[in-house]
C-alpha positions as CSV (number, residue, x, y, z in Angstrom):
1,M,-202.4,-92.6,-92.9
2,I,-204.4,-94.5,-90.1
3,A,-207.6,-96.4,-91.0
4,F,-207.8,-97.7,-87.2
5,F,-206.2,-100.1,-85.4
6,E,-207.1,-102.6,-83.0
7,I,-205.2,-103.5,-79.6
8,P,-206.0,-107.3,-78.8
9,T,-206.7,-108.1,-75.3
10,N,-207.3,-111.2,-73.0
11,D,-209.6,-109.4,-70.2
12,F,-211.7,-107.7,-72.1
13,D,-213.6,-106.0,-69.5
14,K,-210.2,-104.6,-67.9
15,S,-209.0,-103.1,-71.0
16,V,-212.2,-101.2,-72.0
17,A,-212.3,-100.0,-68.2
18,F,-208.4,-98.9,-68.9
19,Y,-208.7,-97.6,-72.3
20,Q,-212.0,-95.7,-71.4
21,A,-209.8,-94.0,-68.1
22,L,-206.9,-93.0,-70.7
23,F,-209.1,-91.6,-73.7
24,G,-211.6,-90.0,-71.4
25,E,-214.3,-91.4,-73.6
26,E,-216.5,-94.3,-73.4
27,L,-216.3,-97.1,-75.9
28,E,-219.1,-98.5,-78.1
29,V,-219.0,-102.0,-77.3
30,S,-220.6,-104.9,-79.9
31,Q,-220.1,-108.8,-79.9
32,F,-219.9,-110.7,-83.3
33,G,-220.1,-114.3,-82.7
34,D,-216.9,-115.3,-79.9
35,E,-215.4,-112.2,-81.1
36,R,-215.9,-108.5,-78.5
37,M,-214.8,-105.3,-79.6
38,A,-215.0,-102.0,-78.1
39,C,-214.6,-99.1,-80.8
40,L,-213.6,-95.0,-80.0
41,M,-215.7,-93.8,-82.7
42,K,-215.1,-90.2,-83.8
43,D,-217.2,-88.9,-86.7
44,G,-219.2,-92.0,-86.9
45,K,-216.3,-94.2,-87.9
46,S,-214.3,-96.5,-85.4
47,V,-210.7,-95.5,-85.1
48,C,-209.6,-98.0,-82.5
49,S,-211.2,-100.9,-80.9
50,I,-210.3,-103.2,-78.0
51,S,-210.9,-107.0,-79.3
52,S,-211.1,-110.0,-77.9
53,A,-211.2,-112.8,-80.2
54,P,-209.9,-116.3,-79.0
55,S,-211.3,-117.8,-83.2
56,F,-208.2,-115.8,-84.7
57,S,-205.2,-117.7,-84.0
58,G,-202.1,-115.6,-82.9
59,F,-204.4,-112.5,-82.0
60,A,-203.2,-111.6,-78.6
61,P,-201.4,-109.4,-76.2
62,S,-197.8,-108.4,-77.1
63,E,-195.2,-106.2,-75.6
64,G,-193.0,-106.8,-79.3
65,G,-195.4,-106.2,-81.5
66,V,-196.7,-103.4,-83.4
67,L,-196.0,-99.7,-81.0
68,V,-199.2,-97.3,-81.6
69,Y,-198.7,-93.7,-80.3
70,L,-201.8,-92.1,-79.1
71,K,-202.2,-88.3,-79.2
72,A,-202.2,-87.1,-75.9
73,R,-204.3,-84.3,-74.3
74,D,-201.5,-83.6,-71.8
75,L,-198.6,-86.3,-71.7
76,D,-197.7,-86.1,-68.2
77,A,-201.3,-86.3,-66.9
78,D,-202.5,-89.2,-69.5
79,V,-198.9,-91.4,-68.5
80,K,-200.4,-91.1,-64.7
81,T,-204.0,-91.4,-65.5
82,A,-202.5,-94.8,-67.0
83,I,-200.6,-95.7,-64.5
84,D,-203.3,-95.0,-61.7
85,N,-205.7,-98.0,-63.8
86,G,-203.0,-100.6,-64.0
87,A,-200.6,-99.8,-66.7
88,T,-197.0,-100.2,-66.4
89,L,-193.9,-97.6,-67.2
90,V,-191.7,-99.0,-70.2
91,T,-190.2,-95.4,-71.0
92,P,-190.8,-92.3,-68.9
93,K,-191.4,-89.0,-71.0
94,T,-188.4,-88.6,-73.4
95,K,-187.7,-84.9,-75.3
96,I,-187.6,-86.2,-78.7
97,Q,-184.0,-85.0,-80.1
98,V,-185.8,-82.8,-82.9
99,D,-186.8,-79.4,-82.2
100,G,-190.3,-78.7,-81.9
101,W,-191.5,-82.1,-82.4
102,G,-192.5,-83.3,-78.6
103,S,-191.9,-85.7,-76.1
104,F,-193.1,-89.1,-75.7
105,A,-193.6,-91.9,-73.1
106,I,-194.8,-95.5,-73.7
107,I,-196.5,-97.5,-70.9
108,A,-197.6,-101.5,-71.1
109,D,-201.3,-101.5,-70.5
110,P,-203.0,-104.1,-67.9
111,V,-202.8,-107.1,-70.4
112,G,-199.2,-106.4,-71.7
113,N,-199.5,-104.4,-74.6
114,R,-197.1,-101.7,-75.5
115,I,-198.8,-98.4,-76.0
116,G,-196.8,-94.8,-77.0
117,L,-198.2,-91.7,-75.9
118,Y,-197.3,-88.5,-77.1
119,G,-197.2,-85.1,-76.4
120,D,-196.2,-82.1,-78.6
121,K,-194.9,-79.7,-76.2
């Protein structure tokens, strides 16, 4: 079970704009010292944060790091929204080879993080 996840960025404003467009929701922005976070809140709890934390060593965008799959509202539309907002398509929509498991696509967000998008149709 996922408690929450953080997506690192080295361009906070660009990343916040990208994920707000992709999620279709406003992110709650906070600042703690030199760390900035933009959180997607559900039921009063943060489930995802876009984080800029210059004081944390090694916390930076990476194409080879953990791959998180986000549930798409509409996989084709969400891939298009991602690309229209600066993402790069890494893996086009691909059907999972188990009946009923849907499809996925992988994008790289505008600062280089790979993010999976999953659709169950």
